[in-house]
N, C-alpha and C positions, 0 to 999 in steps of 0.2 A: 555103364562103363566105368573103368577104374581109374579113381583119381590119382594117382600119384603127384606129392611135392618134390621140389625140386632138393636137395641132398647135397651137404656140404662134403668135401674130402676132406679121409683121417687124417690128421697130423704125422706125420715120421714117428714108431716109437722112440724113448729117449735113453741116448744113451750114453754113460756117464763119461769124463773124458779122464783121462790118465792122466793128465796137468793136473799137480798139486796147487792148489790155491793157495791166496795169503791168508787166507783163516786156518790152513793145515799148518802153515809153515810158520805161525805167528804165536801167540801165549794158548788158544786154545786150542792146538794142536793133543788129541787122544792116543799117538804115539807116542811119546816121551813125555815129562814130568816138566810141569811148569818152572820156569826160569826164579832162583832166587833171586830175592832184594839184597844186598848189602841193608848192615845192620846199621848207616848213616839214614837212610832212606824209609828204615819203620816207623811208626810213630803211633800212638793211640789215635782211637776216632775220640775227638772231644770236639767241643761245639764251639769254636774260637781259640785261635791264644797255639801256640806248642807247646805246651804243658805236657810231660810226661810220667808215666806211672811212675810211684817210687813204690815198691814193694818193701814189704816187712822184711826183715832181716830173718835169718834160719833161729831158733832157738840156739843157746849151748848147746854143749854133748853131756852134760850133766842134767839135760830138762828134756829124757824120753817122753815121747808121751804114754800116758795115762792109758792104759791097753785092761778090760776088765773084761770076763769071759762072760759073764750072767750079772743076771740083781742078787744070787748073794754074796760073789765075787765082790760089787759096786759096797756093797753094804761092809765087808769085811776089810777092805779097803778105806770106805770112811774110819772106823773105828781103830786102825792102824794109824791114820792121820790125826785124830785125838788123843790118842797113845802122845805120839810125839808131840804132838802142840802140848800137853801138859806136863810134859817133862822136858820141852824147853824154858817155856814158861817157871815151871818152880827153879831150875836150876838157871836163868836172867840170864841165857847166852842164844847166836845165833843156832837154825839147825846144823847140821854139818851133812855130808853129798847123801849118803846113805838117808839123815832124815829129809830131805828136800824131795829126794825122791818120792820119800811117802806120803807126805803134804799136797805134792804135787799132782797125785794121784786119787785127790781127795775133790771127786765131781759135783756134790751138792747134795741134797734130801729130794730133791725133787723126783729122780728117777726109782727109789724104792721107797718112798715115803706112805704109798697102801700097805708095803709088807713092811717093813722096819719101826712103824711105831701102828700101836693096836688098836684096834677097829674102833672107832669114836663113837658109836654105839655099842656095839655090845661090848666092847674093850678086850678083844679077843683078838691073836696075831693068827697068820693062816699057817701056823705050822708049828712042829716043836723048834724046826729049826731057827725058821723067825725068832720065835720065841724068846728062844737062847741069844739071841742075835739084837732080837731090839730090851730086855734085860743090862745085857753088856751095855749100851749104849747109857741106859737110864745109870747105870752105876759110872759111868765115867763123866757123867757132866752134871752140873749143879741142877737147880729145879729150874732156876732163871734161864738157862742155857738151853735144857731140854724145852723149856714154853718157847725160846726165841727159833729155836730149829723148829717144832713143830709148826710155829705159825708161816712160815718162807717155805714148805713143802708145794704150795702152788704157782710160787714162782723161781723156784732155785733149781736151774735148769743148768747142768753144762751146754758149754759154746762149742762149735767145735773148731777147731785150731784153721780150717780150712775157709770160713766164714770170715775169723777174724782177719784174719788177711787178707780176703777180697776187701773185706772195711778199712782197713789199713792203707791199702795198694789206691780205694775212691778217694780216698781226703788225700794221698800222695798226689794225684790228677787234679784234685777241684785245688794245690797249692798251699795247702795248709804242711810249715814246716817243719820238718825232723825233732828242731829241739823246739817245739811249742809245749805248752803247759795244758793241758786240756784235765777237763773234768769229765769223773765218770761218776755217774749218780748210783751207780747198784754193783758194786765192782765185782761183788763176787768173792771168791778167792784169787780171785788176781790174770784172766785170762788173757783178757788183753790188753796190760803191762807185759807180761812174759813176751806176747809179739807184736808189740808195739816198737816204730825206729829205736836204736837204740838210745840216744839224745832226750829222746823225747820224755816228759815230765806231767803225774799223774796228783790230780787231788781226790782220795776217791774216796766214795761213798757207803757204808753197808750196812741194813738193818742187822741181818742176821752177826752177829757179834761171833760165834765161832769162824764162818766164813770173812768176815773182815779182821781176825787176829791171823787167821792163816795168811791171807793176805799180808800183812803188815811182815808176817814173817819173814815170807819167801822174798820180799821185794818192799825191805827198807829205805830204799832211797825218795819215795815215794812217802804223797805226805796219805795215811787213812787214816 
């Protein structure tokens, strides 16, 4: 005989309700954007306390962001900054607006070090364009300055302003006041000075004499 097991009746098919639930009417509704909180209710995610982020001020109008199209243009910016530095130091005066812009475009030797300096083994440049730029560099600098620049090629790189502003924002969240005195033990040409809060004072230290002198020319109120 055929054995038949008892079966349970199937449940009726699910039919979605036309009634809007609280979920769809509230914050997670998919047919309208979430509500905006007023500024007074917006706060950073901190680990305790009510510390608000303090963004670094925007740079002044004459401090436009340095822009270089490629390595050759970066090298030419370096040479122009060196010409300006030599001129203002020889005349014993601060840079004017145009000279400041030239100094601000100095991005350090790291990005073009393998081309602007001759190969340490063969003594050759990568091409005639780089040879002309490298020889002009050697002619602009005293032997000790040239040696100083060459020593820093593996550590002297340009820091993005977005990174610098983010770091100052983090310092503000940690409670560092805008009027603090800050030690900058590798200040370069002063990118951190440029994007710091207005009242902050720096003690800058720089191994490369060229970068340190450019920072001193651009930011005379700091101790470099």
